[in-house]
N, C-alpha and C positions, 0 to 999 in steps of 0.2 A: 501493501499499500503507501503509497505515495500521501504528499502535502495534501494534495488536492482533494484525494478522498479520503482523508480523513478531516479537511473542513469542511467537506459537504454531509459528511455520516452525523458530525457535527450539530451543522444547522438545521441536519432532518431530525436528531433526537430535541433540540430546543425547539423547533417547531411542533412536536408532537405535543412537547410537555407545556409548550404558552400557549393551545388549541385549551388542553385541559383544566389550564387555570383561567383564561379567558371566560368561557363557559361556564367555569365555578363563579367566578365573581358575578358572570352578569345574572346568574340564577340567581346567586343567592341576593341581589339586588332587586328581586322580584319579579324580574323578565325572564320567564322562564321558557315562554315562545322564542324570545332572542337567543336564549341559552342552546336549545334545542337545535336552531340555525346555525350557531359557531361551530358545532361537533361536524358537519356535513362540509362545509366551508373550509373549515381549518385542515382537516383532513385531507379532502381533494386536495387541497393545492400543495400540502406535501407531497403526496399522492403523483399529481403532477410534477410538480419541481424534480422527484426521482424518476419518472421517466425520462422527462427533457436532457438530466446529465448523464445518465447511466444506460438506462434501456434505448433511447432514440441514435444513440451513436453506435449503437450494435451494427456488425452488417449481420442479417440473416437470411441475408438470401443464398439462393444455390447458387454453387461455387464452380467457377471454369473447371471443364474438363480436363483443360491442356492444363491448370496447374499441378505443381506436386502435390501429393499427399505427405504433410508435417506428422500425422500420427498412423499413417501403416505399418505392416512390416519393411524392415529394412532389406537392401538389396544386400547388401557384403557379407559375405560369409565370414561367420563366426569361429572361433575353435571349439573342436566338440569335446573337447578337455573341459572345459571349463564348466 
């Protein structure tokens, strides 16, 4: 993990904790309906942020048949005594 991953994970953790705190404060102030709205908006924004930063940049498409298979068997001969 690099520094950017740690920063993003911390931001997501704060986003989840902050959503819970804001919802609790709003509901304790007597606005139960607004507090119920804070949960999906807060967590939805955290999920969107995670998707936008982590999942969207991934290349999930089909691979090109001309590419070499990095995870396939090796073509090199190995020592049978090992």
